[in-house]
C-alpha positions in Angstrom: 23.2 -23.7 58.5 22.1 -21.8 61.3 21.3 -22.5 65.0 19.2 -19.9 66.5 18.7 -19.5 70.4 15.1 -20.7 70.2 15.9 -24.2 69.4 15.6 -23.7 65.6 18.0 -25.4 62.9 17.9 -23.6 59.5 19.2 -25.1 56.3 19.2 -24.4 52.8 19.5 -27.0 50.1 20.4 -26.6 46.6 19.2 -29.9 45.1 17.1 -33.1 45.8 20.6 -34.8 46.6 21.5 -32.1 49.0 18.3 -32.6 50.7 18.7 -36.3 50.9 22.3 -35.9 52.3 20.9 -33.4 55.1 18.2 -36.3 55.9 20.9 -38.7 56.0 22.7 -36.5 58.8 19.5 -35.9 61.0 19.0 -39.9 60.6 22.6 -40.7 61.7 21.9 -38.3 64.8 18.8 -39.8 66.1 18.6 -41.9 69.1 15.4 -43.6 68.7 12.0 -42.9 70.2 11.8 -39.7 67.9 8.6 -38.5 66.3 9.2 -36.0 63.3 6.4 -34.1 61.5 7.1 -32.6 58.4 5.1 -30.0 56.6 5.4 -28.0 53.2 3.9 -27.5 50.0 3.7 -30.4 47.3 7.2 -30.7 45.7 8.9 -29.1 48.7 11.2 -32.0 49.5 9.4 -33.6 52.1 9.8 -37.4 50.7 13.4 -36.7 49.8 14.0 -35.6 53.3 12.7 -38.9 54.9 14.7 -40.8 52.3 17.4 -39.6 53.6 16.6 -39.7 57.3 15.4 -43.3 56.9 19.1 -44.1 55.2 21.0 -42.3 58.1 18.8 -44.2 60.8 19.9 -47.4 58.9 16.4 -48.3 57.9 16.1 -51.4 55.2 15.6 -50.7 51.7 15.9 -46.9 51.6 15.8 -46.8 47.8 12.1 -48.1 48.2 11.1 -44.8 50.3 8.1 -43.1 48.5 5.2 -41.0 49.9 2.6 -43.7 51.1 -0.3 -41.3 50.2 -2.5 -44.4 49.5 -0.9 -46.8 52.0 -0.8 -44.5 54.6 2.0 -46.0 56.5 5.3 -47.6 55.0 7.6 -49.8 57.5 11.1 -49.8 56.8 12.4 -52.4 59.2 15.3 -54.8 59.0 17.0 -57.4 61.4 19.7 -55.9 62.9 18.9 -52.5 62.0 19.7 -49.5 64.1 16.2 -48.1 64.3 13.0 -49.0 62.8 11.4 -46.2 60.5 7.8 -45.8 60.0 6.7 -43.4 57.5 3.2 -41.9 57.6 1.4 -40.0 55.1 -1.3 -38.1 56.6 -2.4 -36.1 53.7 -5.9 -38.3 53.2 -6.5 -38.8 57.1 -9.5 -36.2 58.1 -9.7 -36.6 61.9 -7.5 -37.2 64.9 -9.4 -40.6 65.7 -8.8 -41.7 62.2 -4.8 -41.0 62.8 -4.8 -42.8 66.1 -6.8 -45.7 64.7 -3.5 -46.2 62.2 -1.9 -47.8 65.5 0.2 -44.4 66.4 0.7 -45.4 69.8 1.7 -48.8 69.0 4.8 -47.6 66.5 5.9 -44.9 69.0 8.6 -46.9 71.1 12.4 -46.5 71.9 13.8 -48.3 68.8 11.4 -46.2 66.6 11.8 -43.2 64.3 8.1 -41.9 63.1 8.1 -39.7 60.2 4.8 -37.9 59.3 4.3 -36.1 56.3 1.7 -33.5 56.4 1.9 -33.4 59.9 -0.4 -30.1 60.3 -3.1 -32.5 59.4 -2.8 -34.0 62.6 -1.4 -31.3 64.8 -3.8 -32.0 67.6 -2.6 -35.9 67.8 0.9 -34.6 68.3 0.4 -31.7 70.4 1.7 -33.5 73.4 4.3 -35.9 71.9 7.5 -33.6 71.8 7.6 -33.9 68.1 10.3 -32.5 66.2 8.7 -30.3 63.5 10.4 -29.6 60.0 9.2 -26.9 57.7 10.2 -27.1 54.3 9.5 -24.5 51.4 10.2 -23.4 48.1 13.2 -20.8 47.5 13.8 -21.4 43.9 13.5 -24.1 41.2 15.6 -26.5 43.3 16.4 -24.6 46.5 14.8 -25.6 49.5 14.6 -24.0 53.1 14.5 -26.6 55.7 13.8 -25.6 59.3 13.8 -27.8 62.5 12.0 -26.8 65.5 12.3 -28.5 68.6 15.3 -30.6 67.9 16.5 -32.5 71.1 20.0 -31.2 71.9 21.6 -34.3 70.8 20.4 -34.0 67.4 21.4 -30.3 67.3 25.1 -31.2 68.2 25.1 -33.8 65.4 24.0 -31.2 62.8 26.4 -28.5 63.7 
């Protein structure tokens, strides 16, 4: 893992299990109130990473984390959980207005973490949110590049 001077963290995962484990480290380092936009082609590991982030954040029922392509938003909430986790799949969203109608503003609060797959489809809505950007890409059959841009200092420190 490298931590570049431009506030970028790069990580190479060699398996889906490593992607989930790296996600756990990200989730454990979150304080709440974060918005994380994930981009990458199909099969690049976005949902595996989210599964790990949700587990690390203490979300309920992490085993049921799946891409909410048709539901659009999955909530992983539990009494006593450290953080509430919301998982949005923006793949089928056509406009910024449609995204905002999901109640995006209502799920962004101090104890929540909002994870958005296909964040490039709603980039305009995220432009002024200070969202952490995570880009995933294929390096091989099971190897993935995971690049975090704009992580807060406390998260960068937790990932060292």
